[in-house]
N, C-alpha and C positions, 0 to 999 in steps of 0.2 A: 505493498500498501503506500503512496508517495507520501501522506500524512506521517510517515514514519522518520521520513530521509528528510520532514525538514522538520521535524523537533531532534534533532540532532544540531543543527544552525546556532537553536537557543543553548543557554547557562540551567534556562529553569522552567520547565514544561507541566503545569498542575491539568490532570485531568482527573474531570470532574461529573457529577450524573444530578443530573435533571430532583431525578426520584428514586427514591428504592427499587434492588431490579429495574436498572436502566440499559446498564453491563458495566459499567462504571472502574467496576475490579478484571471483567473478564478484556475491559480494553488497554487496562494496567499492562494484562499479562500476557495483551500480543505481542504489545510494542515489546515486552524484558523475551518474549519469544525469537520476533525478527531483531533482535541483537543479539541474541546466543551467542554468536562467531564474529561479530563486533568487534573492534578497538577500541571502538567507544568506550571513553572511561564515566559510569553512571553510579550513581548517588539516590537512593529510593527513602522518599517518606514521607510522611501524609499531615495531615492541617487535624492536630489533636487527634482524640483516639477513633483508628477502624482498626477495621483488617479482625475482625471476630471471626471464628467461625462460622455465627448463627445470627440471622437476624434475626433480633428483637423481637419485631413486629410485629410482620410477615413469618417466620421461621421458617422464614427456606435458609438454604445453605447456599453461605459467602465462599468465590473462591480463596484459597488463600495465595497467594505473592510468593511464586517462584524464584529463587534469583540466585544466578551461576559464579563461582567460580572470580573471586576478583571487583565482585560488586563491591559498592561502601552501600549501608543502610542503616537509618535513624530508627530505632522503638525504644518505647521502656522498659526499663531495669524488671516489671513484670513479665512483658512478651515477648524482651528478649531472653529466659529463661527459663522456657517453653519453644526455643528457634527449634528445626528440624534439621541444621545446616551447622556448618562449624564454621568459625568465623575469631578475630583476632580482635578486640578492643580498641578502637582510637580514640577512644575518649568519652570521656565522664559529664552531664550537665552538674555544672551547679544551680543550677532551677532544679524544679523536681514539679510533677507533675501529677495526680489524685494516684497515677500509676507506678511512683515512683520518680526518679531521674532518668533519662535520655541518655541512649546508648549511643556511640555512632562508633563502627566493628565496618570490616573486610570480611566477605566471604573469603573464607580457605577452601571449603569443600561444596560444593551446590547443594543446595534443598530451599524448603520453606518455612517462612518467618508470617509473625501475626504486624503489624506496624499504627507507631502511632508516634503522632507529633508534636512540634511544636502547640500550644494553644490560645499562643493568640497574634496576630501581624508582625508585630515587632520583634518576639524572639524567633519566628520564623525567617524573619529575614537575615536575622542574626547568623542563623544558623548555613541559610542557602549560600552568604557571603563565605561563613569558612570550613566549608567543606573545600575549597578551589584550593588549600593548603592539603590537601591527599590524593592531588589530583584525579579529583571532581570534570569531567565537561561539561552536562548535562546531571540532572537533578529529574527524575519525579515524583511530583507530591498527589499524593489521594489526595484529592480537594474532597472542599465541603458546602455544602448552599445551603444553609443555617441560620434559624434565628436567634440560637443556641450555641454559637462556636465565634465566640472571639479572632478566628483566623481567617484571611481569608486569601482565595487564591487570585484573585487580583495583584498578589505579590510578586506572584511568576510571571519569567516576561512573556509569555503565551501557556496559552491550553487549548485543553482536545474538552467536547462536553457530550456527555454523553445521557441523548437522552429516548423518549419509546414509549412502548406499551400502558408498561406501569406508569406512568403522567398521564393519557389517556386511553382509553379503547377508542375515542370518538378520533377519526383521524385527521380530520378540518382541528379542530379543537387543539389534539397534538401539536400538532405545525403549527398553531398559533404562536400555543404558549413560549417554543422554544426561535419560534421567530422574533416576541417579544422579549423572553431573553438574553437572544442577539444583538436587538437596537441597543437593552441595557448595555450592552457589555461595550458595546463602540459608542458611548457617550464620551462627549472630548473633555482632554485634559485643562481643571483647570493648573492654571503655569504660571506657579509664582514661587513668588524666595520665601511670604508665609506657609509655602504647604507643608515643608515639613517640622513648623512651629504648632500647625494643625492639626499633623497626625497625634501627633503627642494628645491632643483634648482627646476624655475619651468617655465626656458625659456633658451635654446640653445643649442646646444650641444657643451659637454667638453670630454674628453682626460683622462684617468684613465694613467699613466705611471709603470713601473717595479716599482719601489718602493711603487704605492700606493699616493703616491699622485695626484689629482683631479685639472684641468686646464682647464681655459675657452678657448676655442679657438675663441671665438667670432663671433661665423654664430649664429645664431641666433632659425634657422629652417632648418630643413632635403630641404628643397621645397627653401633651399638657397645657397645650396652646388654649384651649378655649378660656381656661384661670386666665389668660397671659396675655390677653393679644392687644394690647390695652401697650408692653414692653418693645413688642416686634421690629417694629417702627423707626423706632430711639435714634438707628444711626445707618437706617440705610435701606436700602433692597436686595442684598448679596449675603446669603445666607449662609453659615455650614452647620449643615448637621449632621453630631458627632457618631448618631444610629439610626436608626430607622427611619425613614425618606418615608412618610405613612400618606393615603390616600386622603386621611383627615387634610395633614399639611396642606395639600398641594390643590384638598378643593378651596379650601380657605384662600390659597394666594391665587385663584387663579380668576377671586372677584373681585380687587383690586383691583384701587384706578392704577394704580402704576406696573399692571403687572410685564406689560413687557421690556421693561430693566429690573427683570426683579430672578435673582442670577443663586439658583441652591446650588450650593455645590455637599453634595454626599463623599464619604470618605471611598465605596467604590463601587458599584455595578449590583453589587451585595449585597449592599443598604441601602436600596429602593426595594418596598415592598408591594408597594401601591402597583393596583389595581392598572392591566390598561388603558380599560376609559378613562380614570381618573388621571395619568399619566400625560394617554394623550390631550383631554380639558384641555388642560394645563399647560402646554407647548402649542396646541396651535390660536391661544389666545393670545402666547407672544413670549410664553415662560420659560425656561433654560434652567437645565439640567445642568453641570457637568461634574468631575469626580476627581481624586486624588493619586489616585491609583489606577494605573492600566491594562490591559494584558488583552498581547491581541490572539482573539481565537483560529487557530492553522483552522477546524478539520470536527464533524461533527459523526455522532455513532450513533446506529440506532440501535434501537434490541424489536422486533415487532410484535414481541411476545412478550403480555402481562404474566405475575404472576398469578390468578384467578383461574387464565389457560386463555382471552383471550387473544387472535392473531391478524396481524395485518397486513396486510402486501405489500410484502418488504420493499419490490422496484419501484410500484407507486407512489408509496408513502417517498421515498429517497429517491424520486422527481421529484414532487414534487412540492420540497422541504427544498429542497438545492436549488429549486429556482425562484425559494418568494429568495431566499436568504443572500444567493451565490456564493456558495463556501461548500467546498465537498463533500460528503454525506453520504458514510459508509454502511454500509451493517455487516458488523466483522462472522456474526452467526450463520453467514450465504458463505462464507473464503471454504 
């Protein structure tokens, strides 16, 4: 598959599922299998805790990650002790996850392992930067799209998206939801010397005035906007939302007189929880949304089979989705 060759052009690539059982882990294992005979130096980690043997929601089996000799991986101490391969430890983190510290190790004899990684974006960023000291050329990140995750796949240079019938058994709904996420992934970057300052902020709504100064609005969340409307426009119409960009926030702002000059800055696409209708109603009136972190979507992989047994026509799904989003779409289960 051409997208595997594309992956090797980047230092970091996240593989992200839109829903459980859309084929994310199969996609990751496919990439690893295709690169078994490659001299390209790989590392593998995850955003937060992943790689469990059983999906606790649907009770379906989650494929383990198979690594070859020479691969570097990062996982928790708890998962490291259950590994089914031989490895040499390269580093042990000072920070801890709920399953212990993170172990960085190199595979000395091929086998399988459960993967866990940094629990937040800053830690993941530092980890990705540190892996080059071990000769790593590309790091594959088992990604997540979750309200519960403090880590973001947008921290990686590029991304492969897994979607499928587990997201929706209705093909048109599936295509529309995937196309909307593709639109969010391609939101423009807010390029400013204040970007790093904003990334350090982990809560609340903030305003950026015309001089570029950042102001705390004293609003802890977009969910609390109703009781704090009088504070919102004190410093202008450019806002940084450190948490979730909600439909309520967009619907409120699009009704304001100065909507054409309103800019919302989100951490990245995964922090936008507004539905498609609210998002497009906001942008059609002139509102803008930009992001601090941006990744490039390389390709989409589809799984036309849902855990409940619904099966979509793979060929039609791929053709219609590719026509809609304009990037390569593959069915790894058809190879």
